C-alpha positions in Angstrom: 3.3 30.2 -0.1 2.7 26.5 -1.2 0.4 26.0 2.3 -1.3 29.7 3.0 -3.0 29.6 -0.5 -4.6 26.2 -0.8 -5.4 26.1 3.1 -7.3 29.6 2.7 -9.2 28.0 -0.3 -10.0 24.7 1.4 -11.5 27.1 4.5 -13.6 29.3 2.2 -14.7 26.1 -0.1 -17.4 24.5 1.9 -17.2 20.5 1.4 -18.8 17.8 2.7 -17.7 16.4 6.1 -14.8 14.0 7.0 -16.5 11.8 9.5 -13.7 12.4 12.4 -14.1 10.7 15.7 -17.6 11.0 17.3 -18.9 13.1 13.5 -20.9 11.6 11.2 -24.2 11.5 9.5 -25.1 8.2 8.6 -25.3 5.0 10.9 -23.6 1.6 10.2 -25.6 -1.6 9.3 -26.6 -1.3 12.7 -29.9 0.1 13.5 -29.9 3.4 14.0 -29.4 4.9 17.2 -32.0 7.6 19.0 -30.1 10.3 17.8 -29.2 10.2 14.4 -25.8 12.0 14.4 -24.5 9.0 16.8 -22.3 6.5 14.7 -22.5 2.8 15.4 -19.3 1.2 15.0 -17.9 -2.7 14.8 -14.1 -1.5 15.5 -13.9 -4.1 18.2 -15.7 -6.5 17.0 -18.8 -5.4 18.5 -21.4 -3.0 18.0 -20.9 0.1 20.0 -21.2 4.2 19.7 -18.0 5.6 18.4 -18.2 8.1 21.6 -17.7 5.1 23.5 -15.1 3.6 21.7 -11.7 3.4 23.9 -9.6 4.0 20.2 -8.7 6.3 17.9 -11.1 5.3 14.6 -11.9 7.3 11.8 -15.2 6.5 10.5 -16.4 7.3 7.0 -20.3 6.8 6.7 -22.2 6.3 3.5 -22.9 9.9 3.3 -19.2 10.7 3.8 -18.2 8.1 1.4 -20.5 9.5 -0.8 -19.8 12.7 -0.8 -16.2 12.7 -0.9 -16.0 9.4 -3.9 -13.8 7.6 -1.4 -14.4 3.7 -2.3 -10.5 2.1 -1.5 -7.4 2.2 0.8 -5.7 5.2 -0.7 -8.9 7.5 -0.6 -9.4 6.3 3.2 -5.9 7.3 3.8 -5.6 10.2 2.2 -8.9 11.2 4.6 -7.1 10.0 8.0 -4.5 12.0 9.8 -1.5 9.6 11.0 -1.8 7.4 8.0 -0.2 7.5 4.5 -0.2 4.4 1.7 2.1 3.9 -1.3 0.1 2.0 -3.6 0.4 1.1 -7.9 3.9 2.2 -8.3 5.1 -1.0 -9.5 1.6 -2.8 -10.1 -1.6 -2.5 -8.9 -1.6 -5.1 -5.5 1.7 -3.4 -4.4 0.4 -1.4 -1.1 2.4 -0.2 1.8 0.1 1.5 4.4 1.8 3.2 7.3 -0.1 4.1 10.5 1.8 6.1 13.0 5.6 4.5 11.8 4.7 0.9 11.4 5.0 0.2 7.8 3.8 -3.0 5.8 6.9 -4.1 3.7 6.9 -4.8 0.1 6.9 -8.1 -0.4 6.1 -9.2 3.4 2.9 -9.1 4.7 0.9 -6.3 5.2 1.0 -4.5 8.6 -3.1 -3.4 8.5 -5.9 -5.9 8.7 -8.7 -5.6 6.1 -11.9 -6.7 7.1 -15.2 -6.7 4.4 -17.9 -7.3 6.4 -17.2 -9.4 9.2 -14.4 -11.5 7.0 -10.6 -11.0 7.6 -9.4 -10.7 3.8 -5.8 -12.6 3.4 -4.4 -11.0 0.1 -2.7 -8.1 0.7 -3.4 -7.0 -2.8 -6.8 -7.4 -2.4 -6.0 -3.7 0.1 -6.6 -1.3 -2.7 -9.8 -2.9 -4.3 -13.2 -1.3 -4.6 -14.9 -3.6 -2.2 -18.4 -3.6 -3.5 -21.5 -1.3 -2.9 -19.5 0.4 0.7 -21.8 1.7 3.5 -18.8 2.5 6.0 -15.6 2.5 6.3 -13.5 2.6 10.1 -10.0 2.9 9.9 -8.5 1.4 13.3 -5.2 2.5 14.7 -2.8 0.6 16.6 -2.4 -3.1 17.1 -5.6 -5.2 16.4 -4.3 -8.6 16.3 -5.8 -9.5 19.6 -9.2 -8.4 17.9 -8.5 -9.2 14.0 -5.8 -11.4 14.0 -2.2 -11.9 11.3 -1.0 -8.4 9.8 -3.3 -6.1 12.3 0.1 -4.8 13.7 -0.5 -0.9 12.6 -4.4 -1.2 12.4 -7.6 -2.3 10.8 -9.5 -1.5 8.0 -13.0 -2.6 8.7 -15.9 -1.7 5.8 -19.5 -2.9 5.9 -21.3 -3.3 2.4 -25.0 -2.6 1.5 -27.1 -5.5 2.8 -30.3 -6.0 1.2 -33.7 -4.8 2.8 -37.2 -5.6 2.9 -37.6 -3.3 -0.7 -36.2 -2.7 -3.8 -33.2 -0.2 -4.3 -30.5 0.6 -6.7 -28.8 2.7 -8.2 -25.8 4.0 -10.6 -23.3 6.6 -11.1 -21.0 7.3 -14.0 -18.6 10.4 -14.3 -15.8 11.5 -17.0 -12.6 13.7 -16.1 -9.8 14.6 -18.0 -6.7 11.9 -19.8 -10.0 10.2 -20.9 -11.0 9.0 -17.3 -14.1 7.2 -17.4 -15.5 5.5 -13.9 -18.9 3.6 -13.1 -20.4 2.4 -11.0 -24.0 0.6 -10.0 -26.1 -1.8 -7.8 -29.5 -3.3 -7.4 -30.8 -5.0 -3.8 -33.7 -6.0 -2.7 -35.9 -9.4 -1.6 -36.2 -12.6 -3.8 -38.9 -14.2 -1.3 -40.1 -13.9 2.4 -36.5 -15.1 3.9 -34.2 -14.5 0.9 -32.2 -11.2 0.0 -29.5 -10.2 -2.8 -27.3 -7.4 -4.1 -25.7 -7.1 -7.4 -22.9 -4.3 -7.9 -20.4 -3.4 -10.7 -17.7 -1.3 -10.9 -16.0 -0.3 -13.9 -13.0 2.4 -14.6 -10.5 2.9 -17.3 -7.7 6.0 -17.9 -5.0 6.6 -20.3 -3.1 8.2 -17.0 -1.1 11.4 -16.6 2.0 10.7 -18.6 3.4 10.0 -22.0 6.0 7.4 -23.4 8.5 10.0 -25.3 10.3 6.9 -27.2 7.2 5.0 -28.0 4.7 7.7 -28.7 2.0 6.3 -26.4 0.3 7.0 -23.0 1.4 3.7 -22.0 3.0 5.1 -18.5 -0.1 4.8 -15.9 -3.1 3.9 -17.8 -4.9 1.3 -16.5 -8.4 -0.7 -17.0 -10.1 -2.5 -14.2 -13.7 -3.8 -14.1 -15.0 -5.4 -11.0 -18.8 -7.8 -10.5 -19.9 -8.6 -6.7 -23.1 -10.4 -6.1 -24.2 -11.4 -2.1 -27.2 -13.4 -1.3 -28.8 -13.1 2.1 -30.8 -15.5 3.6 -33.1 -16.0 7.1 -32.6 -19.7 7.7 -34.9 -19.1 10.8 -35.8 -16.0 12.7 -32.2 -16.6 14.7 -30.0 -17.8 11.9 -28.6 -15.8 9.0 -26.6 -16.8 6.2 -24.4 -14.5 4.2 -22.8 -15.4 0.9 -20.5 -13.1 -1.0 -18.6 -13.6 -4.3 -16.3 -11.2 -6.4 -14.7 -11.5 -9.7 -12.0 -8.6 -11.3 -10.0 -7.9 -13.9 -7.2 -5.4 -14.1 -5.3 -4.2 -17.3 -2.8 -1.6 -17.4 0.7 -0.5 -16.8 3.5 -1.2 -14.6 6.9 -0.1 -13.0 5.8 3.7 -12.9 9.6 4.7 -11.5 12.6 7.6 -13.4 15.8 6.6 -12.3 17.8 9.4 -10.0 21.4 9.5 -9.2 22.8 11.1 -6.0 26.8 10.5 -6.7 28.1 14.2 -5.6 31.6 13.0 -6.8 30.5 13.1 -10.0 28.5 16.3 -10.1 31.1 18.3 -11.0 30.8 16.8 -14.6 26.9 17.1 -14.7 24.7 18.3 -11.5 22.0 16.1 -12.4 24.6 13.0 -11.1 23.6 14.4 -7.7 19.6 15.4 -7.8 17.2 16.0 -5.4 14.3 13.9 -6.0 12.3 16.5 -5.5 13.2 18.3 -8.4 13.7 15.7 -10.6 11.4 16.3 -13.9 9.4 12.7 -15.0 10.5 11.6 -18.5 9.5 8.3 -20.1 11.8 6.6 -22.8 11.7 3.0 -22.4 11.3 0.7 -25.3 9.4 -1.5 -23.8 5.6 -1.3 -23.1 5.1 -1.7 -19.4 2.1 -4.1 -18.4 0.6 -5.2 -15.1 -2.7 -7.4 -15.2 -4.5 -8.9 -12.1 -7.4 -11.6 -11.9 -9.3 -11.7 -8.8 -11.8 -14.0 -7.4 -12.7 -15.0 -3.9 -16.0 -16.3 -2.3 -16.9 -16.5 1.2 -20.1 -17.5 3.2 -21.1 -16.4 7.0 -23.3 -18.0 9.0 -24.7 -16.4 12.3 -27.0 -17.6 15.0 -28.5 -16.1 18.0 -28.4 -18.5 20.9 -30.9 -17.1 24.1 -27.5 -15.4 25.5 -25.2 -16.1 22.9 -24.2 -15.5 19.1 -22.2 -18.1 17.1 -20.5 -16.7 14.1 -18.4 -18.8 11.4 -17.0 -18.2 7.9 -15.2 -19.5 5.3 -13.2 -17.1 2.6 -11.4 -18.5 -0.7 -9.6 -16.5 -2.8 -7.6 -16.5 -5.8 -5.8 -13.7 -7.1 -2.8 -13.8 -9.9 -1.0 -11.3 -10.9 1.6 -10.6 -14.2 3.8 -7.7 -15.0 6.2 -6.8 -17.7 8.6 -3.9 -18.0 11.6 -2.5 -19.4 15.1 -3.8 -17.5 17.4 -1.6 -15.2 20.5 -3.5 -16.2 22.0 -1.5 -19.2 24.3 0.7 -17.1 26.3 -2.3 -15.8 26.8 -3.9 -19.1 24.9 -7.0 -18.5 24.2 -7.9 -21.9 27.4 -6.5 -23.9 28.8 -9.9 -24.0 27.9 -13.3 -24.1 29.2 -16.8 -22.8 26.7 -18.7 -25.2 26.6 -18.0 -28.9 22.9 -18.6 -29.0 22.2 -15.5 -27.1 24.8 -13.5 -29.7 21.8 -12.1 -31.5 20.5 -10.0 -28.5 24.0 -8.9 -27.8 24.0 -7.5 -31.1 20.8 -6.0 -30.9 22.2 -4.3 -27.7 25.0 -2.7 -29.7 22.8 -1.3 -32.9 20.3 0.0 -30.6 22.7 1.8 -29.0 24.0 3.3 -32.1 20.7 3.8 -33.0 19.5 6.1 -30.4 22.4 8.1 -30.1 21.2 11.6 -29.0 18.3 10.5 -28.7 16.7 12.6 -25.5 16.9 10.6 -22.5 16.5 11.7 -18.5 19.7 13.4 -17.0 22.3 12.7 -16.3 22.0 10.2 -19.2 23.6 10.0 -22.5 23.3 7.4 -25.6 27.0 6.8 -26.8 28.1 4.7 -29.8 28.9 2.2 -27.1 27.0 0.4 -24.6 29.7 0.6 -22.5 29.6 2.5 -19.3 30.8 5.6 -19.5 34.0 5.6 -16.8 35.4 2.9 -18.9 35.1 4.9 -22.3 34.6 8.3 -21.8 34.8 9.0 -25.2 32.1 6.7 -26.6 30.6 5.3 -23.5 27.3 5.7 -22.5 24.8 6.6 -18.6 21.5 4.9 -19.4 19.8 5.4 -16.2 16.7 2.5 -15.6 14.2 1.9 -18.7 16.4 3.9 -21.3 15.3 3.6 -25.4 17.3 0.5 -26.2 17.5 -3.1 -25.8 20.4 -2.8 -23.8 18.0 -2.6 -20.3 16.9 -6.4 -21.1 13.5 -7.3 -19.8 11.8 -7.8 -16.8 9.0 -10.0 -15.7 7.1 -10.8 -12.4 4.8 -13.5 -11.2 2.8 -13.7 -8.3 0.1 -16.5 -7.9 -1.8 -16.9 -4.3 -4.6 -19.0 -3.5 -6.0 -19.0 0.3 -8.2 -21.0 2.6 -8.9 -19.1 5.4 -11.9 -19.6 8.0 -12.9 -18.7 11.6 -15.6 -19.8 14.2 -16.3 -17.6 17.0 -19.0 -17.4 20.0 -19.9 -13.9 21.7 -22.1 -12.5 24.5 -25.0 -10.6 23.2 -23.6 -7.3 24.5 -26.8 -7.4 27.2 -25.0 -7.5 30.7 -22.0 -6.1 32.5 -19.7 -8.7 30.8 -19.0 -8.9 27.5 -16.8 -12.1 25.8 -16.0 -13.5 23.1 -13.9 -16.7 22.3 -13.0 -18.5 18.4 -10.6 -20.2 16.3 -8.9 -19.5 12.8 -7.0 -21.3 10.0 -5.6 -20.4 7.0 -3.6 -22.0 4.1 -1.6 -19.7 1.8 -0.2 -21.4 -1.3 1.9 -18.5 -3.1 3.9 -18.7 -6.0 6.4 -15.9 -6.7 8.9 -15.3 -10.1 10.9 -12.4 -10.9 13.1 -13.1 -14.3 15.2 -10.9 -16.1 15.5 -11.5 -20.1 17.7 -10.2 -22.9 16.0 -7.8 -25.0 15.9 -9.1 -29.1 13.3 -7.0 -30.3 10.6 -9.5 -29.7 8.9 -8.2 -26.7 8.5 -9.5 -23.3 7.8 -13.4 -22.6 5.5 -14.3 -20.2 7.0 -17.5 -19.5 9.7 -17.2 -16.2 12.3 -19.3 -18.2 13.5 -18.9 -22.0 16.0 -21.1 -23.0 19.0 -19.5 -24.9 18.4 -18.9 -28.7 15.0 -18.2 -28.0 13.1 -14.8 -28.5 13.4 -13.8 -25.1 16.6 -15.5 -23.2 16.5 -15.5 -19.7 19.6 -14.1 -17.8 18.6 -14.2 -14.2 15.7 -16.5 -12.9 13.9 -15.9 -8.8 11.4 -18.4 -8.5 9.9 -19.8 -5.3 6.9 -21.4 -3.9 5.7 -20.6 -0.5 2.8 -22.6 1.6 1.7 -20.9 4.9 -0.8 -22.5 7.3 -1.8 -20.4 9.8 -3.6 -21.5 13.6 -4.6 -19.1 16.0 -7.2 -19.3 19.1 -8.6 -16.1 20.7 -10.7 -14.4 23.3 -11.6 -11.5 25.0 -13.5 -10.4 28.1 -14.8 -6.6 28.6 -15.9 -6.0 32.1 -18.4 -2.5 32.6 -19.2 -2.6 37.0 -20.8 0.8 36.2 -21.6 3.4 33.6 -18.6 4.9 33.8 -15.9 2.7 34.1 -15.1 -0.6 31.8 -12.2 -2.7 31.7 -10.9 -5.2 29.4 -8.6 -7.7 28.0 -8.1 -9.5 24.8 -5.9 -12.2 23.9 -4.7 -14.3 21.1 -1.8 -16.7 20.1 -1.0 -17.4 16.4 1.2 -20.2 15.2 2.4 -19.9 11.3 4.2 -22.7 9.7 5.9 -21.9 6.3 7.7 -23.8 4.0 9.4 -22.4 0.8 10.4 -24.7 -2.3 13.0 -23.4 -4.6 11.9 -23.6 -8.2 14.5 -22.5 -10.4 15.9 -24.8 -12.9 20.0 -26.0 -12.3 20.7 -24.0 -16.0 23.1 -21.4 -16.7 22.9 -17.5 -17.4 24.3 -17.6 -21.1 25.7 -14.1 -20.9 27.9 -14.6 -17.6 28.4 -18.5 -17.8 27.2 -18.6 -13.8 24.3 -20.1 -12.5 21.0 -18.5 -13.4 20.2 -17.4 -10.0 23.5 -16.0 -8.9 22.6 -17.4 -5.4 22.9 -20.8 -6.2 27.1 -20.1 -6.6 26.9 -19.4 -2.9 25.1 -22.5 -1.8 23.0 -26.1 -2.9 18.9 -24.6 -2.7 16.8 -26.7 -0.9 13.4 -27.3 0.7 13.2 -24.8 3.8 10.6 -24.7 6.7 10.5 -22.3 9.5 7.8 -21.9 12.8 6.5 -18.4 13.9 4.7 -18.1 17.1 3.4 -15.3 19.1 0.9 -14.1 22.1 -1.0 -10.9 21.2 -2.4 -9.4 24.5 -4.7 -6.1 24.3 -5.4 -4.1 27.8 -8.3 -1.3 27.3 -9.4 0.8 29.9 -12.7 3.5 29.6 -13.5 6.4 31.9 -16.6 8.5 31.3 -17.2 11.0 34.0 -20.2 12.2 31.7 -22.1 11.1 28.2 -19.7 13.6 26.9 -16.3 13.0 27.9 -14.6 9.6 27.3 -11.1 8.9 28.7 -9.4 6.0 27.6 -6.0 4.2 27.3 -4.8 0.9 25.8 -1.9 -1.4 25.1 -1.4 -4.2 22.6 1.4 -6.3 20.9 1.3 -6.4 17.5 2.8 -9.5 15.5 3.7 -10.3 11.7 5.3 -13.4 10.4 8.5 -13.9 9.4 9.6 -15.6 6.5 12.0 -16.5 3.4 13.7 -14.4 0.9 15.5 -16.1 -2.4 17.4 -18.4 -1.1 21.0 -17.2 -1.9 20.4 -14.1 -1.2 22.7 -13.5 1.7 25.8 -14.4 -0.3 24.9 -12.4 -3.2 24.4 -9.3 -1.2 28.0 -10.2 0.6 29.7 -10.8 -2.6 28.8 -8.2 -4.4 28.5 -4.9 -1.8 30.0 -6.0 0.9 33.4 -7.4 -0.4 33.4 -6.0 -3.6 33.2 -2.2 -2.3 33.0 -2.6 1.3 29.3 -1.9 1.8 28.3 -2.4 5.4 25.4 -4.2 4.6 23.9 -7.5 5.8 21.0 -9.3 4.1 19.7 -12.7 5.8 18.3 -15.5 3.4 15.2 -15.7 6.4 14.0 -12.5 7.5 12.3 -12.6 11.6 9.1 -11.7 13.1 8.1 -8.1 13.7 6.7 -7.6 17.0 5.6 -4.3 18.6 4.4 -3.1 21.7 1.9 0.3 21.5 0.4 2.3 24.3 -1.9 4.8 23.6 -4.0 7.3 25.7 -6.4 9.5 24.6 -9.7 11.8 25.5 -12.6 12.3 23.3 -15.6 14.1 24.1 -18.0 16.9 22.7 -18.8 20.9 23.3 -21.8 23.1 23.3 -24.6 20.1 23.0 -22.4 18.3 20.2 -21.6 21.2 18.0 -18.0 21.0 18.6 -16.5 17.2 19.1 -12.9 16.5 19.3 -10.5 13.4 19.8 -7.3 13.9 21.3 -4.5 10.8 21.8 -1.2 10.3 22.6 1.3 6.8 21.8 4.3 5.7 21.4 5.5 2.2 19.9 8.4 0.1 20.4 8.8 -2.0 17.2 11.5 -4.8 17.6 12.3 -6.8 13.8 10.7 -4.1 11.9 10.5 -5.6 8.3 12.0 -3.6 5.3 11.7 -3.7 1.9 15.3 -3.4 0.2 16.2 -3.1 -3.6 19.6 -3.6 -4.9 21.2 -3.5 -8.4 24.2 -4.7 -10.1 26.1 -6.5 -12.4 24.3 -9.6 -11.2 20.9 -8.1 -12.2 18.2 -7.0 -9.4 17.4 -8.9 -5.9 14.1 -7.8 -4.1 14.6 -8.7 -0.2 13.2 -8.0 3.1 15.4 -7.4 6.2 15.0 -6.4 9.9 15.6 -3.2 12.3 16.3 -4.6 15.3 14.7 -1.4 17.2 12.7 1.4 16.2 10.9 4.0 19.0 7.8 5.8 17.4 6.0 8.3 19.5 3.3 10.8 18.8 0.0 12.7 19.3 -3.3 13.6 16.7 -6.0 15.6 17.4 -9.0 15.6 16.0 -12.0 18.5 16.0 -15.2 19.0 13.8 -17.1 22.0 14.5 -21.1 22.7 13.1 -20.8 26.1 12.6 -24.3 26.5 11.6 -27.1 24.1 10.9 -25.9 22.3 7.2 -22.3 23.7 7.9 -19.2 22.2 9.6 -16.1 22.5 9.2 -12.9 19.8 10.7 -9.4 19.9 11.1 -6.7 17.1 12.2 -3.0 17.5 12.9 -0.7 14.2 13.4 2.8 14.3 14.7 5.0 11.7 14.6 8.5 11.1 15.9 10.5 8.0 15.2 14.2 7.0 16.0 16.3 3.6 14.8 17.7 2.5 17.8 19.8 -0.4 16.5 20.0 -1.8 13.0 22.3 -4.9 12.7 21.5 -5.0 8.7 23.1 -1.2 8.5 25.2 -0.3 11.3 25.2 3.1 10.4 21.2 4.0 10.4 21.6 3.9 13.8 19.5 7.3 15.0 17.7 7.8 11.3 14.1 7.9 10.7 11.7 4.9 10.4 11.2 4.3 6.8 8.2 5.8 4.9 6.8 7.5 8.5 5.6 11.1 7.5 7.0 13.7 10.2 3.2 15.0 10.2 -0.1 14.7 8.2 -2.8 17.8 8.5 -6.1 17.3 7.4 -8.4 19.9 7.0 -12.0 20.5 5.3 -14.9 22.1 5.0 -18.8 20.6 4.2 -21.9 22.6 3.4 -25.3 21.0 2.3 -27.5 23.8 2.0 -31.3 23.8 0.1 -31.8 25.7 -3.0 -35.0 24.6 -3.0 -37.5 22.4 -1.6 -36.5 19.6 -3.2 -32.7 20.6 -4.4 -30.0 20.6 -2.5 -26.7 22.6 -2.9 -23.4 20.3 -1.4 -20.0 21.5 -1.6 -17.1 19.5 0.4 -13.1 20.5 0.2 -10.3 18.6 1.6 -6.7 19.6 1.8 -4.2 17.3 2.9 -0.7 17.9 3.9 1.8 15.1 3.9 5.0 16.0 6.1 8.6 15.4 4.7 9.1 11.5 4.3 12.6 9.2 4.4 12.0 5.6 2.6 15.0 4.5 3.4 17.0 3.5 6.5 20.2 5.1 5.1 18.7 9.1 4.9 21.9 11.7 5.0 24.7 9.2 5.3 27.4 8.5 2.2 27.9 5.1 1.1 29.6 3.4 -1.2 28.2 2.2 -4.5 29.2 0.3 -7.4 31.0 3.2 -8.9 33.2 2.9 -6.0 34.3 -0.3 -6.8 34.4 0.6 -10.3 36.5 3.7 -10.5 39.7 1.8 -9.5 39.6 -0.5 -12.3 38.4 1.7 -15.1 39.8 4.2 -17.7 39.1 6.7 -14.9 41.9 6.0 -12.7 43.7 6.6 -10.6 40.5 8.8 -9.3 39.6 7.8 -5.9 37.1 5.3 -5.3 35.5 7.5 -2.9 34.3 9.6 -5.6 31.9 7.1 -6.9 30.2 7.0 -2.8 27.0 7.9 -3.0 24.6 10.5 -0.2 21.3 10.1 0.3 20.5 13.5 1.9 19.1 14.6 -1.6 16.1 11.2 -1.2 13.6 12.8 1.2 10.2 13.4 -0.2 9.4 17.5 0.5 6.0 18.1 2.4 3.4 18.4 0.2 -0.2 19.4 0.1 -3.3 18.3 -2.1 -6.5 19.6 -2.8 -9.7 17.8 -3.6 -13.2 19.9 -3.9 -16.1 18.5 -5.0 -19.3 20.6 -5.8 -23.1 20.1 -6.7 -26.7 19.7 -6.4 -28.4 16.6 -5.2 -32.1 15.7 -5.0 -33.6 12.5 -3.2 -32.4 10.5 -5.6 -30.5 12.5 -8.1 -27.2 14.0 -8.2 -25.0 16.4 -10.5 -21.1 16.8 -9.2 -18.4 18.7 -10.3 -14.7 17.5 -8.8 -11.2 18.0 -8.4 -8.9 15.7 -7.6 -5.6 17.7 -6.8 -6.9 20.8 -8.0 -3.6 23.1 -7.3 -1.8 20.7 -9.9 0.4 20.0 -7.2 3.4 17.9 -8.3 4.9 15.5 -5.7 6.1 12.0 -5.6 4.1 8.9 -4.3 7.0 6.9 -3.8 11.6 7.0 -3.7 12.8 3.7 -3.3 16.5 4.2 -2.6 19.0 1.3 -3.8 22.3 2.3 -1.9 24.6 0.6 -3.7 23.3 1.5 -7.3 23.6 4.9 -6.2 20.9 6.6 -6.5 16.7 6.5 -6.4 13.9 4.7 -8.4 10.9 7.4 -7.7 7.2 7.4 -9.0 5.5 10.6 -9.4 1.8 11.2 -7.8 -0.9 11.5 -9.7 -2.0 14.7 -10.9 -4.6 17.4 -11.5 -8.0 15.2 -12.3 -11.2 17.4 -13.4 -14.6 15.9 -14.6 -18.1 15.7 -13.9 -20.0 13.0 -12.3 -24.1 12.1 -12.0 -25.6 9.9 -10.3 -29.7 8.4 -10.1 -30.6 6.2 -6.9 -34.2 4.4 -6.9 
């Protein structure tokens, strides 16, 4: 019944069409085709019809974008089968997109390329930003590195924004919804002179969010405010030369770390069932005494020049990007008693504050199985007076956390391509990128004075630092690429693309040589095991792609392609390997191995498919099957313990993924269309030296299936007014988020029990079991209905109309004995008004 009722509603409600392959109403920025329903795409860096493109491509045209309200990567993923996304659970720029089983690991590079108006964006934080006045979005699946370069192992998102024309135009749009959610955007575009045009656009959004912090009595859990300004100048330097200059600036301020903790220790379940909790049954509550904050400042400027020769086109561009992110939040360390003793008398005030806040909060409601006793000592050492905190408690015993990420990029590309007029199309080019990135993670004691935004604070300060991870990364990327496509006849085409990437990476430790005032050890615990220094490594990869297409008639395209995907390796914080070994492998016998350096990820992907139309285009379809083998898949791991917290990227040696996908759109009558899309993905971990017990499990972050159902009706009410209704129903199948799945593993509780007040309880009682950490399938129904004229629209909208409670992300911390879980968005009801001229 969870699925049947929404499916029925989605089928009955008539909504604007989601543009599945071979169906859309607007064309791209290229000149319109003879048939207004033919979509022109640039998915292969050349203009061609969607029907002729030998690959799985989902297209959202300007009309579909307007009617769906989609404007960022989260919206695109929701409308695309086989694609899922996790975004904004920790911070705004924290986005992981999974396409057909290949996931972008947190703290590593993204698995998909973001290309805006022909320019490859280089910072993963830009993935979920609004990118100006959109006119078309193309979502490509499968490795696209041979065409689009680095980080296109799983696919690419190709966006086109408004280009100035020969006349002035503009528009404004604003909406209001519950939770004090206000969104507005506007643009103006047109000629400045005979050979110069401009586009200026702005975007603003603010919301109080869905959740309230009970302890602070404020809506500071998922509130956010963001504004963006985009500008574009296009100059025709001659009848053959065009210069395109763009700039954008964006600021975001809001909340961060939208998580609760959930325990998975069945041995403690007899005392309290909440110790063995199914993540899908968790009732979210927020009680942290620290207001979590997140800020992101983003600036980029680019210039692209295109010159047409007699038979070739030269394109060159350069991009500068500068993005700074900062996060502050409550800590997670209370349950491991990090702040109840001090080696340095200068931080005794923080210890006193921890004890005082614990006593003051005795009896204060917290998430199960938490309880606050009179002492901030774990209950396994003092059952009568001790505490179980969970993460983000109302006491100061959690401490504080600060994360910073500052990144500056300079990139450029030059490409020479044929003009598509002959039987052979080709292109040849070179690419360069420099990344200057600094990342810091700081834990500090909570003295009641808030969180300092300085990474290191000395003992005796208002926020003394107890753990610091801080590194500078410098990356230089060099690449050459080329492609050739041969069309000996109208029915057959064959293409080959080739790219060779070299990434030189260097990391420099920035942690000062000082001591943790609480433990007396190094402020970076890894320093206890080795001396840190500058490290460098080079990662190289050849990325070929082969494509075949056979079109027996104009209504049918049978295609096949194969390609290699590549993501560079990199560096974890130095000392990570020794820290995990000492605290988990040696202390509790955990079978886990982490390296200070993680390897490059290489994938080999095959796809075969057929796309076409029936009944003179009334029915269009796209059926594809795929198989991908991923070597050294990059995967994010989160470790929590008495040392604090540690974020690392590990490698899963080999993962196999295979599946199938079907898209169908039917035009029932003029102005009424139905669509459906189904994807099923099977995966298996074949080898994993990091966690050998996980062999045979599923690829993490990969939904077992996705189903998209929808309908569109655009019917005239009067000669000048149309009724437009659109429904989208998306079902996302069950999803594992870790390599450890239905297995039992030792936790820190296993190591502490033999030396606790509960001894001689066996250590195995503290083992964790993670069969309850899988996200259940869920469905989300979005509905939009309103009236439109040539220049005006009034629309009522409902996002998650049925108010389905689901999980956005689950991050199991295996040796911690539980997971950090984040809720998905709840129901948003509002009204939108727009005017174009």
